[in-house]
VOPAGU-2260 file (C-alpha; in pm, 1 decimal, decimal comma):
REM VOPAGU-2260
SITE   aa  ch    i         X         Y         Z
SITE  UNK   A    0    -101,1   -1818,9    -219,4
SITE  UNK   A    1    -142,7   -2159,1    -373,6
SITE  UNK   A    2      52,7   -2062,9    -684,6
SITE  UNK   A    3     252,4   -1770,6    -810,9
SITE  UNK   A    4      73,9   -1522,3   -1033,2
SITE  UNK   A    5     156,1   -1518,4   -1400,9
SITE  UNK   A    6     317,2   -1199,2   -1530,5
SITE  UNK   A    7     -15,9   -1087,6   -1680,3
SITE  UNK   A    8    -206,6   -1160,5   -1357,3
SITE  UNK   A    9      57,8    -977,8   -1155,3
SITE  UNK   A   10       9,7    -672,0   -1375,2
SITE  UNK   A   11    -369,3    -689,3   -1354,5
SITE  UNK   A   12    -380,9    -730,2    -977,6
SITE  UNK   A   13    -115,7    -476,7    -879,2
SITE  UNK   A   14    -252,2    -287,1    -578,3
SITE  UNK   A   15    -373,7      70,2    -580,4
SITE  UNK   A   16    -179,7     122,7    -256,6
SITE  UNK   A   17      66,6     -51,1     -24,5
SITE  UNK   A   18      46,3     -58,4     353,7
SITE  UNK   A   19     373,8    -127,7     534,9
SITE  UNK   A   20     325,0    -225,7     901,9
SITE  UNK   A   21     567,1    -278,9    1188,5
SITE  UNK   A   22     428,7    -610,5    1322,0
SITE  UNK   A   23     349,7    -939,4    1144,1
SITE  UNK   A   24      25,5    -987,6    1341,1
SITE  UNK   A   25    -113,3    -671,1    1182,0
SITE  UNK   A   26     -79,1    -830,9     837,6
SITE  UNK   A   27    -298,9   -1121,3     950,7
SITE  UNK   A   28    -550,4    -886,8    1111,6
SITE  UNK   A   29    -583,2    -676,3     797,6
SITE  UNK   A   30    -605,7    -984,9     576,4
SITE  UNK   A   31    -888,7   -1121,5     792,2
SITE  UNK   A   32   -1081,7    -793,7     768,8
SITE  UNK   A   33   -1114,4    -810,5     388,6
SITE  UNK   A   34   -1144,7    -430,8     375,9
SITE  UNK   A   35    -801,4    -373,1     232,1
SITE  UNK   A   36    -843,0    -642,5     -32,1
SITE  UNK   A   37   -1159,4    -472,2    -157,1
SITE  UNK   A   38    -973,4    -141,2    -168,7
SITE  UNK   A   39    -680,6    -305,6    -356,2
SITE  UNK   A   40    -428,5    -235,7     -78,9
SITE  UNK   A   41    -143,4    -484,3     -28,7
SITE  UNK   A   42     -27,5    -524,4     331,6
SITE  UNK   A   43     328,5    -630,2     417,9
SITE  UNK   A   44     542,1    -591,6     727,8
SITE  UNK   A   45     889,6    -445,1     763,2
SITE  UNK   A   46    1028,2    -795,1     827,0
SITE  UNK   A   47     941,4    -902,5     472,4
SITE  UNK   A   48     623,3   -1100,8     532,4
SITE  UNK   A   49     436,3   -1239,7     353,6
SITE  UNK   A   50     740,9   -1319,4     142,3
SITE  UNK   A   51     546,3   -1400,3    -175,6
SITE  UNK   A   52     364,6   -1067,1    -164,9
SITE  UNK   A   53     684,1    -869,7     -98,1
SITE  UNK   A   54     860,3   -1050,2    -384,7
SITE  UNK   A   55     562,7    -981,1    -616,9
SITE  UNK   A   56     558,2    -610,3    -523,5
SITE  UNK   A   57     935,5    -570,0    -566,3
SITE  UNK   A   58     927,1    -741,0    -907,1
SITE  UNK   A   59     635,0    -523,9   -1016,4
SITE  UNK   A   60     809,7    -204,7    -898,7
SITE  UNK   A   61    1117,7    -304,2   -1098,7
SITE  UNK   A   62     887,5    -342,9   -1401,0
SITE  UNK   A   63     751,4      11,0   -1365,8
SITE  UNK   A   64     448,8     -23,0   -1136,6
SITE  UNK   A   65     395,7     245,3    -875,0
SITE  UNK   A   66     161,5     275,6    -579,7
SITE  UNK   A   67     150,3     507,0    -278,4
SITE  UNK   A   68     282,8     361,9      46,9
SITE  UNK   A   69     142,7     414,9     393,4
SITE  UNK   A   70     350,7     317,3     697,5
SITE  UNK   A   71     151,8     217,5    1007,4
SITE  UNK   A   72     348,3     173,0    1328,8
SITE  UNK   A   73     323,5     189,4    1706,4
SITE  UNK   A   74     472,0     488,2    1893,4
SITE  UNK   A   75     748,4     263,4    2028,5
SITE  UNK   A   76     865,9     160,5    1679,4
SITE  UNK   A   77    1169,0     363,7    1579,4
SITE  UNK   A   78    1255,6     230,9    1234,3
SITE  UNK   A   79    1354,1     398,1     909,8
SITE  UNK   A   80    1097,8     235,3     673,8
SITE  UNK   A   81    1277,4     324,7     349,6
SITE  UNK   A   82    1532,8      50,6     412,5
SITE  UNK   A   83    1269,7    -225,2     386,5
SITE  UNK   A   84    1106,8    -383,2      81,8
SITE  UNK   A   85     902,3    -296,9    -116,2
SITE  UNK   A   86     967,0      65,4     -14,6
SITE  UNK   A   87    1342,5      30,2     -71,5
SITE  UNK   A   88    1285,0     -60,8    -437,9
SITE  UNK   A   89    1041,7     227,0    -483,6
SITE  UNK   A   90    1299,2     471,3    -348,0
SITE  UNK   A   91    1563,8     338,9    -591,1
SITE  UNK   A   92    1334,7     395,7    -889,7
SITE  UNK   A   93    1351,8     727,3   -1077,6
SITE  UNK   A   94     982,8     807,1   -1015,3
SITE  UNK   A   95     886,9    1003,3    -703,7
SITE  UNK   A   96     758,8     799,6    -409,0
SITE  UNK   A   97     420,3     885,7    -261,2
SITE  UNK   A   98     452,7     808,6     110,6
SITE  UNK   A   99     260,6     886,9     427,2
SITE  UNK   A  100     345,7     804,3     787,0
SITE  UNK   A  101      19,4     672,7     936,9
SITE  UNK   A  102     171,9     572,1    1269,1
SITE  UNK   A  103     133,9     719,4    1610,6
SITE  UNK   A  104     428,3     937,7    1700,8
SITE  UNK   A  105     579,7     911,8    2049,6
SITE  UNK   A  106     354,6    1107,8    2283,6
SITE  UNK   A  107     100,5    1159,0    2002,9
SITE  UNK   A  108    -242,0    1024,3    1920,9
SITE  UNK   A  109    -469,9     947,1    1628,8
SITE  UNK   A  110    -849,7     951,4    1607,2
SITE  UNK   A  111   -1052,8     631,9    1601,2
SITE  UNK   A  112   -1249,2     657,2    1272,1
SITE  UNK   A  113   -1568,3     525,3    1434,5
SITE  UNK   A  114   -1576,0     675,9    1784,5
SITE  UNK   A  115   -1355,5     983,6    1715,1
SITE  UNK   A  116   -1180,8     931,9    2051,7
SITE  UNK   A  117    -806,7     987,2    2084,6
SITE  UNK   A  118    -599,9     669,5    2053,9
SITE  UNK   A  119    -244,0     654,7    2183,2
SITE  UNK   A  120    -179,9     286,3    2104,5
SITE  UNK   A  121    -268,0      77,0    1800,9
SITE  UNK   A  122    -370,6    -200,8    2040,5
SITE  UNK   A  123    -645,4      25,7    2179,8
SITE  UNK   A  124    -827,7      27,2    1844,0
SITE  UNK   A  125   -1061,0    -247,4    1732,1
SITE  UNK   A  126    -939,6    -443,3    1427,5
SITE  UNK   A  127   -1218,9    -290,4    1217,0
SITE  UNK   A  128   -1129,2      63,4    1325,1
SITE  UNK   A  129    -760,3       1,8    1258,3
SITE  UNK   A  130    -836,6    -136,5     909,5
SITE  UNK   A  131   -1063,9     160,9     835,8
SITE  UNK   A  132    -800,9     409,6     957,4
SITE  UNK   A  133    -525,5     247,4     746,8
SITE  UNK   A  134    -744,4     214,5     436,7
SITE  UNK   A  135    -852,2     579,2     454,6
SITE  UNK   A  136    -492,2     690,4     499,5
SITE  UNK   A  137    -364,6     496,1     198,6
SITE  UNK   A  138    -665,7     569,2     -22,9
SITE  UNK   A  139    -634,9     942,2      47,3
SITE  UNK   A  140    -306,5     937,2    -146,2
SITE  UNK   A  141    -471,1     796,2    -458,1
SITE  UNK   A  142    -624,1    1036,3    -707,1
SITE  UNK   A  143    -978,2     927,1    -785,7
SITE  UNK   A  144   -1142,3     597,4    -699,7
SITE  UNK   A  145    -898,1     320,2    -608,2
SITE  UNK   A  146   -1125,6      66,9    -774,3
SITE  UNK   A  147   -1076,3     257,5   -1100,0
SITE  UNK   A  148    -702,6     317,6   -1057,4
SITE  UNK   A  149    -496,6     231,1   -1365,8
SITE  UNK   A  150    -375,5    -125,9   -1359,2
SITE  UNK   A  151     -95,7     -86,6   -1614,1
SITE  UNK   A  152     259,0      14,9   -1525,2
SITE  UNK   A  153     322,0     388,9   -1519,2
SITE  UNK   A  154     559,3     357,3   -1818,6
SITE  UNK   A  155     278,6     219,5   -2038,6
SITE  UNK   A  156      10,8     447,8   -1894,4
SITE  UNK   A  157     209,0     768,4   -1942,2
SITE  UNK   A  158     345,2     687,8   -2288,3
SITE  UNK   A  159     207,8     906,7   -2567,3
SITE  UNK   A  160     -68,3     735,3   -2761,3
SITE  UNK   A  161     -53,6     703,2   -3134,7
SITE  UNK   A  162    -333,2     864,1   -3324,1
SITE  UNK   A  163    -520,4     670,5   -3586,5
SITE  UNK   A  164    -566,4     810,5   -3933,8
SITE  UNK   A  165    -912,5     931,2   -3842,2
SITE  UNK   A  166    -761,7    1148,7   -3566,4
SITE  UNK   A  167    -918,9     959,0   -3274,5
SITE  UNK   A  168    -694,9     842,8   -2991,9
C-alpha cells in the first residue's frame, strides 16, 4: 500500500470476507491470483502480515464492521486461530462471529475444486485451485452476492430507518 486509506475509503472497501492463513507465502500467492480481490476477500496470516491490512481490519472491526472469516491451514498446523488478529477483535465484539475452518485436518483431505481429486496437503494443489477453494469457502458464508454485500458498518446498516412524511423509507 502506497498510502493509508482515509476513513471513508476504509469503510467503502471493507471486505465481504476475511481469509486467515497459516503461512505468509500463501498471502502472496492469493494476492498474485487476483481472484480474492475481485471477490472482496482480504487475506492475512496468523503472524500479522501484511501489517497494514491487519491494522485496517482491526480498526474497522472496532468501528462496527463485520465479515465472515475462513481459516485455511495445513494438517500440521495446530494453532488456535481466535488468538490472532483480526479474528481476536471480532471475538471480543458483541456481534456473533461467522467462522469456518477451511483447513485440512490431520489425516483428512479436501477436494480439488477443478479435478475433484482428494488432496491431503495444501502444497499438492495448484495456486489457482487453492485460491478457488478458499474463495468458495469464504463466499459460501456470505448471504447473497459478495459483490453486492453491504459496505456500511453493521451498526449503520441495521439501524431503523426514519420514514419521511410521505411514508416512503
